[in-house]
C-alpha positions in Angstrom: -7.0 -30.9 -20.1 -10.7 -31.6 -20.2 -13.3 -29.9 -21.8 -13.8 -28.1 -18.3 -10.9 -25.5 -18.6 -9.8 -23.2 -15.8 -9.4 -20.2 -17.9 -7.9 -18.2 -15.1 -5.3 -20.8 -15.0 -4.3 -20.7 -18.7 -5.1 -17.3 -19.9 -4.3 -13.6 -19.0 -6.4 -10.9 -20.4 -5.0 -8.8 -23.2 -4.0 -5.1 -22.5 -7.0 -3.1 -22.5 -5.2 -0.3 -24.2 -5.2 -2.4 -27.3 -9.0 -2.1 -27.6 -9.2 1.1 -29.7 -12.0 3.3 -28.9 -13.1 6.6 -30.9 -16.5 6.8 -29.2 -18.2 8.0 -32.1 -21.5 6.6 -33.0 -20.8 7.4 -36.7 -17.7 5.7 -36.6 -17.4 2.5 -34.3 -14.3 0.6 -34.3 -13.6 -3.2 -33.8 -12.0 -2.6 -30.4 -15.4 -1.0 -29.1 -17.4 -4.1 -30.4 -15.1 -6.9 -29.3 -16.3 -8.8 -26.3 -13.6 -9.9 -23.8 -13.2 -12.8 -21.6 -14.2 -16.3 -21.3 -17.5 -15.3 -19.8 -18.5 -13.8 -23.3 -18.1 -17.0 -25.0 -21.8 -18.3 -25.0 -22.7 -15.5 -27.2 -19.8 -15.3 -29.6 -19.2 -16.8 -33.0 -15.5 -16.1 -33.0 -12.8 -16.7 -30.4 -9.5 -14.8 -30.7 -6.5 -16.3 -28.8 -3.0 -14.8 -28.5 0.1 -17.0 -28.0 2.8 -14.6 -27.1 6.1 -16.9 -27.2 8.9 -17.2 -29.7 10.7 -20.1 -28.0 10.1 -22.3 -31.1 11.8 -19.7 -33.3 14.7 -19.5 -30.8 14.8 -23.3 -30.9 15.0 -23.0 -34.8 17.8 -20.6 -34.7 15.7 -17.7 -35.8 15.7 -14.0 -34.6 13.5 -13.5 -31.5 10.6 -11.2 -31.3 7.6 -12.8 -32.5 6.4 -13.0 -28.8 5.2 -9.5 -29.3 3.2 -10.2 -32.2 -0.3 -10.9 -30.7 0.0 -7.2 -29.0 0.7 -5.5 -32.4 -1.9 -7.3 -34.5 -4.5 -6.6 -31.7 -3.4 -2.8 -32.0 -3.9 -2.8 -35.7 -7.1 -5.1 -35.7 -9.0 -3.3 -33.2 -8.5 0.2 -35.0 -10.3 -1.1 -38.0 -14.0 0.6 -38.5 -16.8 -1.9 -38.4 -17.6 -2.6 -41.9 -20.9 -3.8 -43.3 -19.3 -7.2 -43.3 -18.6 -7.3 -39.8 -21.5 -5.3 -38.4 -23.2 -8.1 -36.6 -20.0 -10.2 -35.8 -19.8 -11.4 -32.4 -15.9 -11.8 -31.6 -14.7 -12.4 -28.1 -11.0 -12.0 -27.3 -10.0 -14.6 -24.8 -6.7 -12.9 -24.1 -3.2 -14.4 -24.1 -2.1 -18.0 -23.3 0.0 -17.8 -20.2 3.7 -18.4 -20.4 4.4 -22.2 -19.4 7.8 -23.8 -18.3 8.2 -25.4 -21.6 7.2 -25.0 -25.4 5.4 -28.6 -24.9 3.5 -27.5 -22.1 2.3 -24.2 -24.0 1.3 -26.5 -26.9 -0.7 -28.7 -25.0 -2.5 -25.9 -23.3 -3.3 -24.2 -26.6 -4.5 -27.5 -28.2 -6.8 -28.0 -25.3 -8.0 -24.3 -25.4 -8.7 -24.4 -29.3 -10.5 -27.6 -29.1 -12.6 -26.2 -26.2 -13.6 -23.4 -28.5 -14.1 -25.5 -31.6 -16.6 -27.8 -29.4 -18.7 -24.8 -28.7 -19.1 -24.5 -32.6 -16.9 -21.3 -32.7 -14.5 -20.4 -35.3 -11.0 -19.7 -33.8 -8.5 -17.0 -34.5 -5.0 -17.7 -33.2 -2.2 -15.1 -33.1 1.4 -16.0 -32.7 4.2 -16.2 -31.9 6.0 -18.6 -33.8 4.9 -21.1 -36.4 5.2 -24.1 -34.0 1.8 -23.0 -32.9 0.5 -24.9 -36.1 1.0 -28.1 -34.3 -1.5 -27.5 -31.5 -3.9 -25.4 -33.4 -4.3 -27.9 -36.6 -4.1 -31.1 -34.4 -7.1 -29.6 -32.2 -9.1 -29.1 -35.3 -8.3 -32.5 -36.5 -9.5 -34.0 -33.3 -12.8 -32.3 -33.7 -13.8 -32.9 -37.2 -14.1 -36.2 -39.2 -11.9 -34.9 -42.0 -9.6 -31.9 -42.5 -8.3 -29.8 -45.4 -5.0 -27.9 -44.1 -3.1 -25.0 -45.8 0.3 -23.7 -44.9 0.7 -20.5 -46.5 4.3 -20.0 -46.1 7.8 -19.9 -48.0 8.9 -22.7 -45.8 7.6 -26.4 -45.7 8.0 -26.5 -42.1 8.6 -30.4 -41.9 12.1 -30.5 -40.4 13.2 -33.8 -38.8 14.7 -32.0 -35.7 14.7 -34.2 -32.5 13.1 -31.3 -30.5 10.2 -29.5 -31.9 10.5 -26.0 -33.1 9.0 -23.4 -35.5 10.3 -25.5 -38.4 8.7 -28.9 -37.5 4.9 -28.5 -37.0 3.7 -29.9 -40.3 6.1 -33.1 -39.9 4.5 -33.6 -36.4 1.1 -33.3 -38.0 1.7 -35.5 -40.8 3.6 -38.2 -38.7 0.9 -38.4 -36.0 -1.9 -38.7 -38.8 -3.5 -35.5 -37.9 -3.5 -34.4 -41.5 -3.4 -36.5 -44.7 -0.9 -35.8 -47.3 -3.3 -35.5 -50.1 -5.4 -32.9 -47.9 -2.4 -30.8 -47.0 -1.3 -28.0 -49.1 1.9 -25.8 -48.9 1.0 -22.5 -50.6 3.6 -20.0 -51.7 6.6 -22.1 -51.2 10.0 -20.8 -52.2 12.1 -23.6 -53.7 15.5 -21.9 -52.6 14.4 -21.6 -48.9 13.9 -25.2 -48.4 16.4 -28.1 -48.5 16.1 -30.7 -51.3 15.7 -33.5 -48.7 12.6 -31.7 -47.2 11.2 -31.1 -50.7 11.5 -34.8 -51.8 9.9 -35.8 -48.4 6.6 -33.9 -49.0 6.7 -34.7 -52.5 7.0 -38.6 -51.9 4.1 -38.2 -49.6 1.8 -36.6 -52.0 1.7 -33.3 -50.2 0.3 -30.5 -52.6 3.3 -28.1 -52.9 2.5 -24.8 -54.7 5.5 -22.7 -55.7 5.6 -19.1 -56.3 5.7 -19.2 -60.2 2.9 -21.9 -60.3 0.7 -19.8 -58.1 1.2 -16.8 -60.1 0.7 -18.6 -63.4 -2.7 -20.2 -62.4 -3.6 -17.1 -59.9 -3.1 -17.4 -56.0 -6.7 -17.1 -55.1 -8.0 -19.1 -58.1 -5.5 -21.9 -57.1 -6.7 -22.2 -53.5 -10.4 -21.7 -54.2 -10.0 -24.7 -56.6 -8.6 -26.8 -53.9 -11.4 -25.9 -51.4 -13.9 -26.6 -54.0 -12.8 -29.9 -54.7 -12.5 -31.0 -51.1 -15.2 -32.7 -49.2 -13.4 -32.0 -45.9 -15.6 -31.2 -42.8 -13.1 -28.5 -41.5 -10.5 -26.3 -43.0 -7.3 -24.9 -41.4 -5.6 -21.6 -42.7 -2.1 -21.0 -41.4 -0.6 -17.9 -42.4 3.1 -17.5 -41.8 3.8 -13.7 -42.6 7.2 -14.6 -44.2 5.2 -15.6 -47.1 5.0 -12.2 -48.1 7.8 -10.2 -49.8 9.7 -8.1 -47.3 9.0 -5.0 -49.3 5.3 -5.4 -48.1 6.0 -7.3 -44.8 9.3 -6.4 -43.2 8.5 -7.4 -39.6 8.9 -11.1 -39.7 11.0 -13.8 -38.3 12.8 -14.6 -41.6 12.3 -11.9 -44.3 12.9 -12.4 -48.0 12.8 -10.2 -51.1 10.7 -12.8 -52.8 7.4 -13.8 -51.9 3.5 -13.2 -52.3 2.4 -9.6 -52.6 0.1 -8.2 -49.9 -2.7 -8.6 -52.5 -2.0 -12.2 -53.1 -2.0 -13.3 -49.6 -5.3 -11.4 -49.0 -7.0 -13.3 -51.9 -6.5 -16.4 -49.7 -8.1 -15.0 -46.8 -10.9 -14.0 -48.9 -11.2 -17.8 -49.9 -11.3 -18.6 -46.1 -14.1 -16.3 -45.6 -16.3 -17.7 -48.3 -16.5 -21.2 -47.0 -18.2 -22.0 -43.8 -16.1 -25.0 -43.3 -13.3 -22.8 -42.4 -12.7 -23.3 -38.6 -9.2 -22.1 -37.5 -7.3 -19.2 -39.0 -3.7 -18.8 -37.6 -1.2 -15.8 -37.9 2.3 -16.4 -37.1 6.0 -15.2 -37.4 5.1 -11.6 -37.2 8.1 -10.0 -35.6 7.3 -6.3 -34.4 10.9 -5.8 -33.6 11.8 -5.4 -37.4 8.4 -3.9 -38.6 8.2 -0.6 -40.2 5.3 1.9 -39.4 3.5 -1.2 -38.1 2.9 -2.4 -41.7 3.3 -6.1 -41.3 0.9 -5.9 -38.2 -1.6 -4.0 -40.4 -1.5 -6.7 -43.2 -2.0 -9.4 -40.4 -5.1 -7.6 -39.1 -6.3 -7.2 -42.6 -5.9 -10.9 -43.3 -8.2 -11.5 -40.3 -10.7 -9.0 -41.2 -11.0 -10.5 -44.7 -11.2 -14.0 -43.3 -14.1 -12.9 -40.9 -16.0 -10.8 -43.5 -19.4 -12.4 -44.1 
C-alpha cells in the first residue's frame, strides 16, 4: 500500500457501544473524549488501531480467543475517567483492521496503516490479537526511524524457526530481516522454563538482551528498563506487551497462562517508562484472551497499561 491509504478498504469502525459515556460534566470518561475515524487524524496525537484476529495463535497451536481482545480492551479503556495526565490528549480510534484472506495479507495491511500514522507524527497504539502483530508493527516503525530500540515484554522469546509465520515467530522475522538489531532488542520477563534451549541459545548467540524474572526482580523491573532506555540513542522505541508475561493470578485471560510471571505492578512500571520517553512511538498489547478472563481483570490491566503509557 502507498501512503494514500483507502481507510474504508482496510478498516471497520469499532462498536459505538464500547465508547462509554457518563454524560457528567464533573466526570468525563475516555470514551467521551476519544475521536473516531480517519477523518480525525489531522488533529490527533495518538492513533489507536485494533487487530481482532488470532490466526497466528491458531497456527502456533494456541487456544483461540484473542480475536476478541480489542473489543474488551476498548470496553475497559473507555470507562476510565479523564485524569489530569490525559486532560488534553487527542486520541483517535481508527477502528479495527478488516479480516483478510490470509494472516500475511493482514500483516501487510497493518504494516502500511501503522507506517501511515507514524508518518503523520502520531504515536500508535495497537490492540491484538495474537503476538504475531509485533512483526508488522515493529517493522513499520523500523522503516520510519533511522534507529530503533525494541522491547518484547513477554514470557516467551517468540523466535521460533517455523516455516510459516505465527504468534511465536515475529521477533525471528524482525531479526533476520534486519528490522531490529540484536544489541537494541530486549526480551523482558522471560521464563527460562517456557522456552527451548535452542531458542535461548539463538538469541544469546546474537547478543539480544534477555532479562529473566529473577534478574529483573533483583535489579527492579522499572529500573532495568529505564536503564536500557537511558543508555540508548535510538530515534524510536517500540514496546510490545504480551499479556501472558503477567502471572495468571493477576492476568488469567491470556492465550497461554502461567502461575509464574511479572506482577501487575511490575508490568505497569514498564508502561511508566514508555510514557516518560518521547521517543516511544508504538505501544502494542497482544494475547489478551477474553474467553478465559475473570471479571474482565486482564482487559482492565491492559487498559491500565495504555493509560499509563499515554500519561503526560
